[in-house]
Structure formats: structure tokens, C-alpha cells
C-alpha positions in Angstrom: 170.6 -41.0 91.3 167.0 -39.7 90.8 164.8 -41.4 88.3 164.7 -40.2 84.7 161.3 -38.6 84.1 159.4 -39.9 81.1 158.0 -36.7 79.5 154.7 -37.5 77.9 154.1 -33.9 76.8 156.9 -33.9 74.2 155.9 -37.3 72.7 152.2 -36.4 72.7 152.9 -33.1 70.9 154.7 -35.0 68.1 151.7 -37.4 67.7 149.2 -34.6 67.7 151.1 -32.5 65.2 151.4 -35.5 62.8 147.7 -36.2 63.1 146.8 -32.6 62.4 149.0 -32.5 59.4 147.5 -35.8 58.1 143.9 -34.5 58.7 144.6 -31.2 57.0 146.4 -32.6 54.0 144.0 -35.4 53.3 140.7 -33.7 54.0 139.7 -36.4 56.6 136.7 -35.5 58.7 136.8 -37.8 61.8 134.2 -37.4 64.5 134.4 -38.2 68.2 131.4 -38.4 70.5 132.1 -38.0 74.2 129.6 -38.7 77.0 130.3 -37.3 80.4 128.0 -38.1 83.4 128.3 -36.2 86.6 131.0 -33.8 87.8 133.9 -35.9 88.9 136.9 -33.4 88.8 139.3 -35.8 87.2 136.8 -36.9 84.6 135.9 -33.3 83.8 139.6 -32.4 83.5 140.2 -35.3 81.1 137.1 -34.6 78.9 138.1 -31.0 78.6 141.6 -31.9 77.6 140.4 -34.5 75.1 137.9 -32.1 73.5 140.5 -29.3 73.2 143.2 -31.6 71.7 140.8 -33.2 69.3 139.5 -29.9 68.1 143.0 -28.6 67.6 143.9 -31.7 65.5 140.8 -31.2 63.2 138.6 -33.8 64.8 134.9 -32.8 65.2 133.8 -33.4 68.8 130.2 -34.2 69.7 130.0 -33.7 73.5 127.1 -34.8 75.7 127.1 -33.8 79.4 124.6 -35.3 81.8 123.9 -34.8 85.5 124.8 -37.5 87.9 121.1 -38.4 88.4 120.6 -39.3 84.8 119.0 -42.7 84.2 120.7 -45.5 82.3 118.1 -45.6 79.6 118.9 -42.0 78.6 122.5 -42.8 78.1 121.8 -46.0 76.2 119.4 -44.2 73.9 122.0 -41.6 73.1 124.6 -44.3 72.4 122.2 -46.0 70.0 121.7 -42.7 68.2 125.5 -42.2 67.9 125.9 -45.8 66.7 123.8 -44.8 63.7 125.4 -41.4 63.1 127.8 -41.6 60.1 129.5 -38.4 61.3 130.6 -40.1 64.5 133.5 -42.6 64.1 134.4 -43.1 67.8 132.3 -43.1 70.9 133.7 -42.6 74.3 131.9 -42.9 77.7 134.1 -41.2 80.3 134.7 -43.4 83.3 134.1 -43.7 86.2 130.4 -43.4 86.0 128.2 -42.6 89.1 127.6 -45.7 91.2 124.0 -46.3 90.2 125.0 -46.8 86.6 126.5 -50.0 85.3 129.5 -49.2 83.2 129.8 -52.7 81.7 126.2 -52.7 80.5 126.5 -49.2 79.0 129.8 -50.0 77.2 128.2 -53.1 75.7 125.7 -50.8 73.9 128.5 -49.1 71.9 128.9 -50.4 68.4 132.2 -52.4 68.6 133.4 -50.7 65.4 133.1 -47.3 67.1 134.7 -48.4 70.4 137.5 -45.8 70.5 138.4 -46.7 74.1 138.9 -50.4 73.4 136.8 -51.6 76.3 134.0 -53.5 74.4 134.5 -57.2 74.8 133.7 -57.7 71.1 135.9 -54.9 69.9 136.9 -55.7 66.3 139.1 -52.6 65.6 142.4 -54.1 66.7 143.2 -50.9 68.6 144.5 -50.7 72.1 142.8 -48.6 74.7 144.5 -45.2 74.7 144.9 -45.5 78.5 147.1 -48.5 77.8 148.7 -47.5 74.5 149.9 -44.2 75.9 151.8 -45.5 78.9 153.2 -48.4 76.8 154.7 -45.8 74.4 156.4 -44.2 77.4 157.7 -47.6 78.5 159.3 -48.0 75.1 161.0 -44.6 75.6 163.1 -46.1 78.4 165.1 -48.1 75.9 165.4 -50.9 78.4 165.1 -54.5 77.3 161.9 -55.5 79.1 161.6 -59.1 78.0 160.9 -61.4 80.9 160.8 -58.5 83.4 158.2 -58.7 86.1 155.4 -56.1 86.0 152.7 -55.5 88.5 149.6 -53.5 87.7 147.6 -52.0 90.5 144.3 -50.6 89.4 140.9 -49.6 90.8 139.4 -51.3 87.8 139.9 -55.1 87.5 139.1 -54.9 83.8 141.7 -52.2 83.2 144.4 -53.9 85.2 143.8 -57.2 83.4 143.8 -55.5 80.0 147.1 -53.7 80.8 148.6 -57.0 81.8 147.5 -58.7 78.6 149.2 -55.9 76.6 152.4 -56.3 78.6 152.4 -60.1 78.0 152.1 -59.4 74.3 155.6 -57.8 74.7 156.8 -60.9 76.6 156.8 -59.2 80.0 155.7 -61.3 83.0 152.7 -59.3 84.2 150.1 -59.7 86.9 147.3 -57.5 88.3 147.0 -57.0 92.0 145.1 -55.0 94.7 146.4 -51.8 96.4 147.1 -53.7 99.7 149.5 -56.2 98.2 152.7 -54.3 99.3 154.9 -57.5 99.1 154.2 -57.9 95.4 154.8 -54.3 94.6 158.2 -54.4 96.2 159.5 -57.0 93.8 158.2 -55.5 90.6 160.6 -54.4 87.9 157.8 -52.4 86.4 155.1 -50.9 88.6 151.9 -49.5 87.0 149.6 -47.6 89.3 146.0 -46.5 88.6 144.2 -46.4 92.0 143.0 -42.8 92.3 144.8 -42.2 95.6 147.1 -39.2 95.9 150.7 -40.1 96.7 149.6 -43.7 97.5 152.9 -45.2 96.4 155.8 -44.4 98.8 159.6 -45.0 98.2 159.7 -48.0 100.6 157.0 -49.7 98.5 159.1 -49.7 95.3 161.9 -52.0 94.2 165.2 -50.0 93.8 165.7 -49.3 90.1 162.1 -50.1 89.1 160.3 -48.4 86.3 157.2 -46.7 87.7 154.2 -45.7 85.5 151.8 -43.4 87.3 148.4 -43.2 85.6 146.7 -41.6 88.6 145.0 -38.2 88.3 143.9 -36.6 91.5 143.0 -33.0 92.5 144.6 -31.9 95.8 144.5 -28.2 96.8 143.6 -27.2 93.2 146.7 -29.1 91.9 146.8 -32.2 89.7 148.8 -35.0 91.4 149.4 -38.7 90.8 149.1 -41.9 92.7 152.9 -42.0 93.2 154.7 -39.7 95.7 157.3 -37.6 94.0 159.8 -39.0 96.6 159.6 -42.3 94.7 162.0 -40.7 92.1 164.8 -41.4 94.6 164.2 -45.1 94.3 163.0 -45.7 90.7 165.1 -45.7 87.5 162.4 -44.2 85.3 159.1 -42.6 86.4 156.2 -40.8 84.7 155.5 -37.3 86.2 151.9 -36.1 87.0 150.9 -34.0 85.3 152.8 -34.4 82.0 153.4 -38.1 81.8 150.8 -40.7 81.0 147.9 -38.2 80.7 149.1 -36.4 77.5 150.0 -39.7 75.9 146.5 -41.1 76.7 144.9 -38.1 75.0 147.2 -38.4 71.9 146.5 -42.1 71.5 142.8 -41.4 71.7 143.0 -39.0 68.8 145.1 -41.6 66.9 142.4 -44.2 67.5 139.7 -41.8 66.2 141.6 -41.2 63.0 142.2 -45.0 62.5 138.5 -45.7 63.1 137.6 -43.1 60.5 139.8 -44.9 58.0 138.4 -48.3 58.9 134.8 -47.0 58.4 135.4 -45.2 55.2 137.3 -47.8 53.2 
């Protein structure tokens, strides 16, 4: 029996509608600053989606686009300016950055109270990264008791994979990060989370029958958006997130939710 697809669009629309209603009714004026460096297709797609969704919800977007050859000092200077801007409640630096830039050093310059992405090591907001909160919400939609299940997270970012594992462990799920070449570990995972940036990387034979597969990958192939998981995996999995329409919309919705929460924290 083919996997049940976890539709992120429907759930994300609910969250966005609730936020828009709250912002309109209460007169909130949350502000989000987005920094995009370079022209990575996936990053450009995500930033455009985030800006459109935020604007529709009533969030003011302050967007700053830089060419790939920008120096780190310029980015840091802009972050410091945004840290002191009372109209900006959340700051997001779209990853990945060009290789010559150090993402960890740049993220450290963000005021932890405005860390909307949840990546700052001294984050004090209590908010999960949208890239983790969104997929977790879809995991909840399965209705499956996941306590003591074995999860494997494959990511091209060690920090992201470890953070996702930490969030899963909070839910009493046995989670461990791994590298894309560890096929033996993937094959025994009850929950497989994939974010490696390789189109159709995960094949059916790499997945445990009946596993829940969360595809966070966003790749452009022939003008189409595809994930890291081959569509054929649906024949092996029990639940699976589609790309597009799965984790992506939920990530955007959770980002907006974080911006509104940061506004509330900063205006108490």
C-alpha cells in the first residue's frame, strides 16, 4: 500500500490564516529582516516564499540581497544595524552562504533575542528552528505513537542534524544523526529525516518497510522543485512528505509564527 502523504500545504494555510487574523485583530506590527547572499536557486525560492507569506500575514519584511562576492564585514555591519532597529523583531540569514563566508561567525552576530531561525547558541527565545518545528508538526499528523522509535537524521549540516535529533529526543524518540553514506543505519530507521540537497538521493531499497520518511530537501531539476527522496519510496514507506508541498510550507508557516512570538516577547 503506497505511503500516506503528509500534506504540509493544508496545515500551513491554517497556521498562516490564524496568524493573519491575530495580527489584523490586535494591531500587531511584527517585522522580519531577511538577508540573502548570492543566487542559490533553492535559497532564492525559499526567500521569495517567506517574503510573500510574511507580507500576506501582515508582517513587515525588510529584505537585503547581496552578491556572492560580498565581504563578511558588510553582512555583520548590517546585522548590527538590524539588532538595534526596534521595527525588526526577527533576523534571518538565509543558508547556505557562499563558501568564503563563515555562517557560524555571522549567526553569532545576531542578537539572540531576535534569532528567528533558532540557530544562535545563546538563543534565549525558547523557540524551535522553523526548519525543525515544521517537519515535527507533520510528524505529529501521522497519529503514530513514536515513543522509543528509532529516528535517523541525514543532513548536509551537522548543526541542523544534531538540533533535529535533540528535538526528537525531547519527544522520547531515539534519534541519531548520520552521514549520507551510512546506508546500513538508514535501512533500520523507523523515522528517516533527509536534508542533504541531492535530488532523489534516497531510493526504496534504502528505506525500512513501513518507515516514516520526512523529506526536507529542496532541489531544482529541469525547472521543477524536487526533494532528496525518490517518489518511488512511497511504495516502501508508511508516511512520506511530498516535495513540493510537504516540509517546505510548514517551515515557512513556523517562521511566521516565530516572528509573531518574538514581537510579543520584545513588546511586553
